[in-house]
N, C-alpha and C positions, 0 to 999 in steps of 0.2 A: 388165505393165503393168495389166492386169485385176485381179491381186491389191492391187497399190497403190492403184489407186483404190477397191477394196472395202474395204479397211482405213481410207482416208481419209474415204469415206463413213460408216463407222461411228463413227470418231472425231468426225465432225459430228455426227451423230444422238445420241451419248453426251452431247456437248456440249449440245445443244438440249434432251436430255431433262434434264439436270442444272440448267439455267438455269431451264426452265420449271416441272418437275414438283417437282425437290428443293428447289432455291431458293425457287423462288416470289416472290410479290409483297412488296414493302416498306410500311411506314407511310408514308403520305404526310403525316399532321398535322405542323402547324407551331406547334402549343399548346405556350404556357409554362405552367409550374407555380409560379411564384413566390407562396408565401404557403400553398401545399398541402402537405398532408403524406400522403405514402404508406408503407404497409407492404407488405413483401416477404417472405414466408415462404422459406425455403431460399435465402437471396440470397448465400450464401459461396460458391457455384460455380455454372458452367453458366450457363443462361438467366436464372435468378433473379438471379445476379450482373450480368449485362449489360444486364438490365431497369433494375436498381437505377442503375447507371452511366447509362444513357440518360435515365431520370426526373431524376437529379441533375444532369446537363447542363442539363435544361430549366428548372433552378430549384427544384425539389420539396425539400423536407425528407423525407429516406427513411431509414426505420426497417429496418435488416437484422435480420431474426428468425429465427435460427439454433440450432441445437441445441449445437454444439461452440463454447465460448468461444474456445479457441485459433486455429480456423479463422474463427471471426466476426471476432475481431480482428483478423486477418490480411486478413480480406475488407474489412473497415472501411479500411483503410489505402491498400488497392488501389483501391476504390471513390472514395475522396476524392481520391487520385493523378490516376486516370484520368479524373474527370467534372470536376477542378477546382474542386471544391465543398466547404466544411466542413460543409454542412446533412446531414451522415450520421451516422447513430447506430446502434451495436450494441445490441440487447437479446436476451438469452438466451431462447428458447424450444424446449421440446422438445415436441413434437406426439404423443408417443406418453406424455405424462402428463398426466392433465386436472389434477393439481396445478401444473404447470408453465404450461400454457395459462392456467389462472384468475390465477396469480400475474403471468405477463406482461401480460395484460388489465387486473389491477388496477394494475401499476406504470405501462403505458400511459395508462391514462385519469387517473392521477395527475399524470403529467408533462407529459402532450402535450395541447394545448387543441383540437386539429382530428384529424380524420381524413377524408381525401376518397377515396381510392383504397386498398381491401384488396386485394393480390393473393396468393392462396392458392395459391402456386406450388411449394411442397416436395412432394417424392413419392420413394418408394422402391419397392424389389421385393426382400423378403426374408421367408425364413421364420424367426418368432420371436414373442413376445407382448409387448405394450406392458404399463406398469406397471400398468394397470387389469385385466389379463388377456384384452386382445382381440386377435385376429391382427394382426401389427404392419402389413401393407400397408394392411389396413382401417383400422387405428386411426389410422395417420398419414395415408394419402393422404384418407381421409374424415371420421372422427370427429374428430379434433384440430382440423380446418379448420372441421368444423360448430360445435363449441364456440366457437371464437375468434369466428368471424362473427357468432354471436349474443351474445356477451359484448360485442362492438363495434358492434352495431347502431344503437343509441340513439346513439352519437356520429357514426356515419355519417348518420342521419338528420338530426341539429342541423347538419350540415355540409353538407347538400345543396345542389345535386346533387352526388352521389356515386356512386362507382360499386364493385362487388365482383367480382373475376376469379377464376373456378375453373379451372386449367391442367388440362385433362383430357387426352383421347388419342384419336385414331381408334379405338385397340385397343378402346374402349366399344363398337364394332358387334359384337364377339363376346362381350360380358360378360353376364352375366345375374345375378340377385339371388335366393338362396335363403334366403327368410327364417325358413324352420324351422331352417336351419344356423346361421343368425346367432343364433337364439334358444337354440339348444342347445349349440352351439360357440364363440359370441361370434367368430366368423368366418365369410367367403363361402363357403369350401370347406373341405372335409377333403383331406388326401394333401400330400406333400412333394415329389413328383417335379419335374422340370423344365417339364413342361407342365402340372401344376397350379399352378406359381407364375405362370405367363403367364397362366392362366384367372383366377386370385385378383388379379392385376395389372388385367387387363381388366375385371373385375368392378367392381373399385375406382374404375374410371375412368368406368363406368357411373354408379356413385353421384354422382360428381361433376356429372355432366349432369342426373341426375334431381333431386339437389339445388339446382342453379341454376333447374332448371324451377320447381320447388316455392316457392324462395324469391322468385322472381320473382312469382309471383301473392300473395303475402304482403307484397309491398312496393308493391303498387298502391295508390296514393294517396300515396305518399311520393315524394320526390326521390331516392331510392335505385334505381339500377338495376344489374342483374347480367348476367353472360355467362359462358360455358364457352368454353373453346378448346382447339384441337389445334394445337400449336406445330409438329408434324413431326416426322421423326424426326431427333434432335439428337445429336450426338457429344458426350455429357456423361459425367459420374461416374455416371449413375442405375445402371449395372450393375455398381457398385465390389463391392456386397453378394453378386453372385450366382458361380455355380462358374467355374473356369477356363476350361471349355469354352465357356459362354456369353459370358464376356469376350472370348475369341479370336474367335468368329464376331461379335459385334457391332463389335469392331474393324476387322475386315477389312469387314465392310458399310460402317462409317463411312467409308472412304478416298473411296466414291463415292457411297453412297445416302444419306448423312446430312448435316443441315446443320450449320454452325459455331452456335456460341453467338448470335452475333447475328443471324443469318438465323432462329433460332429463336425469337428474342425478338419478331419484327415483329408477329405477330399480337397478342400481349400488348400490346405498345404501340400498335396499331391500337383495340383495346377500351378501353385505359386513356385515350386520347386524343382520339380520332375525335368530331368533333361530329355531331350528327343522328342517333346509333344510340340514342338512349332508347327509341324505340318498338319496337325488337328486345330489351328485355329477357327474359332467360330463355332466350335463343337461342343456338345453337353455332357458334362462329367457326372457319374454318380457311383459311390463306392469306389472311388481311386480309379473308375474305369471309364473310358469314353463309350457313350450310349447313342444308339440311332432315336430319332425322335419322329413322331409323327409329322406328316407333310404340313400341317398349319404352322408348326414349329420351325420350319425352314423354308416357307414360303417367301421367295424372293419378292414380290409385288406387296406383299402385307408389311415385310420388314422394311423396305424402301419408303412404303407411305406412313408406317409409323415414325420412321426417322424425319421425314419431312413435316410431319404435323407436331412432332416433337421441338424441331427447331423452330417452327413457328411460334409455338407455345413458350419456348424459353427465350425467344427473340434473339437468335443467333442465326 
């Protein structure tokens, strides 16, 4: 009997842990988005796709900005079907190519009169080089979104109040930025081990938080606000480019410790929709709640330096 009660107790504790810690809070906003236009990068899968569905349900015109034409067009049909909306468009965007980012922005600005919410959601974890010679994780997770945001800022300002959301991660807490390495190797770190990959990913997520911090300062006096987001550990395809060992570990962890894409999209939806958070521009959100960050993630000198080196790398 003792062991039965012990097992039952552990099951109850595990359930409470999953509900409170893993799944967390939900977006409570009832806001509708009729007449509004939203871009979601990396929206062919995972939380990006789920975010696109939820925003389309609320009446937004949603632009699916994805690298793969085949996967993007398949997602387009899924999003239309699941949201019941025809106001969904696929536009090809490869964040690993400055040429593609510029082409996307030019095409968008020519064909779409509004931009109300830009959700920089796409992210990856891979050893490779971008078309422009930068480390792939750094190039896609930070530089591509940095360039995209800057190319679309004027339209966001024209359509204010508007928002920019940068999907980061709690992994930013263990990240750092080696500016010397960026200047010499066009990457956040050297090395190709599994640990190096985790560190580079964490560094790129710190870039997201610092970018948001600096962007908010530069947007003062406008009607554009910005937020960085930790969606939680999500069972998505983020690890599809990692080795088999990492995929196996993440798959097993995902059975209990990771959120579904719908659960993981809640903080993004909160920051996109919740009224009255404009005074929190530049802040970091987790579990639909604003959170304090370590000093390195709100360092004015580091965020300014990252902005300036990013401008130089992007040629703007």
